[in-house]
Residue, then its C-alpha position, 0 to 999 in steps of 0.5 A: r339283634t332284636l334286643d341291639a335294635m330296641i336300644k338304637r331306637r331308645k337311644a335316638a328316643s332320648n337324643g328326640l331323633p326318629s328310629s331307624g327301625g320302622h317301628s314305634s319308637t318303644v313298646a315297654a313306654d306305652a304299657t301303662n300311664d304310671s311307667t309313662t309318666k315316670m320315665r318322662n320325669a326321669s333323666p335320659s339315661s335313667v329313663g334309657r336303662k329302665a327301658i330296656l330293663f321293662s323291655l327285656l323283661l317283656l321280651a322274656c315273657c314273651l318267649v316264655g308264651v312261645l315256649i308253652v304255645g308251642d309245646n302245647g299246641g294251644t291254651s291249657n283249656g284245649k282250645d287252639s289258641g296258637g293257630k296263629h302262632r303255628k303258622q308263624m313256626r310253620k313258615m320259620r322252619e319251612h324256611d330253615a328246611s329249605v336253606l339248611g336242607s338238614v332240618a325237617a320242616g315237620d308236621l305242626a298238627d300235633v306238637p311242634p318242635i322249636a325252630m331255632r337257628g336253623k336246628t330242631r329241639q323235639k320231645k324225646d321219646t326216651k323209651k325209643d331211643d333207648g331201644n334204638a341205642a340196643f339195636d345199634e349196639s346189637i349190630l355194632s357188637i355182631r360186626d366187631t365180633f365177626a371181624k375178630r373172628y375171622g382176621g380182623k376187618d378187612e380179612a373177615y369182609k373179603m372172606l365174606s365177599r367170596g363166600i357169599k354172591t349176590f346176584g344182577d348189577e349194582t342197581k339189583k342188589k340194592l333192591a335185594v336188600q330192600h326187598t329182604a327188608e321188607r319181608i322182615l317188615r312184613a313179619a313185624a307187621s304181621d298177627d304173628p310176628r315170626f320170620v320163618a327160615s326153612f332149609g331143604g337139602y341133604s346130608v351136608t345142611v343136615g350137618r352130618g358129622n356135627l351134631f345137628s344144632q351145630s349145623f349152619p342155618f341154627l349157627m346163622e340163628n344164634v347171630l341173628k336172633e336177638p337183633l331181630k327181636k329188637l325189631g319185634v320179629d321172632l326168628v323161627v329156623r326150620n332144618a328139613a334137609i334129609g340125608g341122601i335125598p334128589s331135587f325131587p320128589y322133595g321139591w314137590c313136598l315143600s310144603n310138607f317139609l318146610g311150611e307154607d309159612s316160610d319166609l326163607v327156603s334153601w337148595d342143597y343137592s349139588m353132590n347129586e346133580g352134578n353139574d345139571a340145573t334142571g332140579l333146580e330150577s323145577y325146585i325154584r318154580h315150585a317153591l314160587a308157585t306153592l309157597p305164598k310168600r314166595p320166599l327168598f332163595v338160598l342156594l348152596d352152590d357154586k356151580r356155573n349152570r346153576m348160578d347162571l340159571i338163578d341170573k337168569y331168573v333175576d333179570l326176568g324179575i321173578l327172584i329178587d332177592p336170591v343169595a348163593i352160599i360158598r363151600g370154605d375150600n373156596v372161601v377161607d384165605k389158605n396163606l391165613l389157614s396155614r398159621k400155626e394153631e395159636e395164631l389162628p383167628e378164634g373161627l379158623t381154630r380146630w378147623n379140621e375138628w368134627g363138632a361130633p365126637n370121632g367115629s360119628p357117622g356121616q365124618s366122611s371128607w365131602h361133609p363140613k366139619f364144625r367150624e365150615h358149618e360156622m364161618m356158612g352160618w356167620m356169613l349167610a347171617m352177615h348179608l341178611l344182617e343189611a337188611v336188618e338194618t334196613a328194616a330197623q331204619i325204616m321203623k324209626n323214619d316212617p310212622n306209617w310202616r305197619q301199614n304199608s307193610v301189610i299184603s293184600s290178598e286182592g290179586q295176587g292169583q296163581f303166580k306167572l313162571p317164564p319159560p322154563q330154562t332148562n328144561p325142554l318146552d315140549s316135556e310131558m312131566k308138565l307136574l314139574d315146570g307146568r303148563e303155558v297158559s298165554e304166550g311166554s306165560w306159564q302156570l303150575n297145577a295146584v299140587s298135593c303131596r303126602t310123605s313118610f319121611l320126617p322131618v314135616v311140619a304136621d301130621t295131615k301132611t304126612l302118608s298115614s294120613i291118607v291110608v284107608s287099608g292094607v297096612a300091617e300092625d306095627d310097633g312104632d320101632a323103625t330101627k327095630s328089624k321086623d319079622d317077615s311074618l308081618y309082610s304077609t299082614g300088609w304093607v309095613i311101615d319100615v327103613g331100609k337096611v342101610e338107614r336102619d345100621t345108620k340110625r343104629k350108628v347115630e343112636k350108639k352116639g347119643g342120637m347128635g340131635y338128628i330129626d330126619m327119617k326114610l320111613a316108607l311103607y314096604g310090601i311084597s305079593e304076600s302083603g296084598s294091596v294098600r288102599f289111598w283116598l287122595p282128597y281134592e285140594g285144588d283152585k276150583t271150588v266144588s258146590g253140589e253134586a260133584t262130577a263122577a269123571a275124576k279126569n275132571y278133577f285129578d290130572t297125574i299121580v306120581v308114586c316114589e320109592v326110597n332112594e336106596k340101591r339094593g341090586n338087580k333084584e330090586c323091586k322095580m315099581d313100573a313093572d312090579v306094581q299093579f296101580t288102580v286109580g278110581g276103580i280103574e286099573s292103570k295101563e300106562t306107569k312109566k318112570i319119570q327119567s327127566i328128574a327125581s333120581y339117586l345115584k342114577k337111580e329113577i324113583c318115582v313112577q308117574i300114573p295118568v288118571p283113567e278117562r273111566a276113574v270116578i271120584t268118591k266122597r269123604k263119607d263114603v270112604k270105607e277104612s279098616d281099623s289096623g296099621l295106619s289107617g287115618n280118620i278120613s272119614s270123619e274129618g274134614n267136609a262130609d262131600d269133600i271129593g277124592i280119589f282112590l289109589d290102590a298099589e299091589v305087588t303083582n310080581s311074586a319074585v319081589s323079596r324082602a331079601d332082594g329089595a322089597c317094594s316101597i312107598s314113601h310119596v304119594v303126589w298128585e296134580h289137580s287138573q284146571r279142565l273146568 
């Protein structure tokens, strides 16, 4: 349009007519006296042609200047000589954006893009573009593989909709994806860029009947490891499930088994707990209150009572992005599965085969076979993949995503919980669900745990770390049968008969990779007393001389035994063991009946801290040199406070043959009285 107007003005000038543009008749004609003289002496047509050519040359020079100033923000000497031009360009870009609605106005302070006819030309970050392309390709490859493995896109995503359940209305479901993406971004922005997915549960999650590496958590890891790596995040998967255990005492020891750095945790205890949701609720409350990241919650279950509970916690805003994985029988299209083997999609072939050699322990009808584990891993991965893509999009579009993803520790404090939805509000067992601190608001006191069960995340989380004395010397081989005479020298680190027999079968199959083991301290009356020192790990700061009254620091102690049934003559923890707390014999030991049971056997006892019990400082702990006694007196601060717990079998009729007493977990609740 500029060139057309210039030609019209030049023709009008040559004919002696006024120009129509309102500008001077020519810009180039007055450039120099020489050129003006030549143009006057030339013929009108010659003048027009030469003037147009000269004007085009000048216009080209101007355009080159615009490009230089535009791309460099000023002259080569570093001064902002292009300020006026940038203001003009900003107006042009703002106009383009407002009219077209598809071109961002941008910020011209640093490297201003050039707006031309509603399009934006910007310097390309080739490395970044390559990274984005590689990420996009990996996502497409995953989705394509998923579709092919499970009968095509339509059938695969129908299966996914049956196998993964999310909670809340559509708005909450969208917020859930965003929230999971923010978890990934926080991991990427941290000094330790890991996303830790920790799986709790029992034999299904362990992968019984298959190799440990074939359990669904690791198959999920195989799918998501690479795309998360492209976002700068290392996916760490911990399968800390233990065969044949209930929700509790495991739920009191989540930091021991799963780790305080967990971004995702899971629950898988449905086969032991029927349709009841009380164990699940207490487990959720402890996960939210004791794990700093308040992790994403994965439920391996579809029982109505427990699904309804998750819905309630979502409606209350307590759980943001939970997800449930449904088992295979309710997920796979039976018509598809009934096809001939050669007609099946790859993910459904050999559906009835185990991953481990035939005859391996755990190959029971209630355990999923390898292909079902693989399918559960794929479904969870595909659910999380949407959040991975969302996180990548935020990284691409928000230059400040790192700063926006950093969590401030100020004002976080203790996590406020709603009133329990399943357990009675007047329950004596406040260690399960917490206490009401204000109307409609509940809190859990700080809870500590030490356990002999494996796996744990650190040696400082084991039962042996709090042993002071009373443990027999041992060769360390848990699968080796112990001699009866060893039990007369102290409590023995051992496993039950069923556990030992199972481990021996597993070893014959090469170990199968399993890392779980139900170790415990076993004792009879001849074993004498075993002593523990429980350190205060509550929220109160202890300065100067601590008061001697243990009740000011410790509220309730729980001791749990191995979950095994051994007949009517086996040890009864509430009647056959005398517990002494802070130097005072407990007279109120009782079984916990509302939860913490396995095959209808209560496995934990509650021991209130007596009023006259006293504390003991770390420096005053005198340890024996035998057995599992740790290095209590030499670790930590010498003035750290704690409380002694002694256990002694008082019933001489308790025997190894009928079932010795055992201690596998010690849990203690810290008081908030001061």
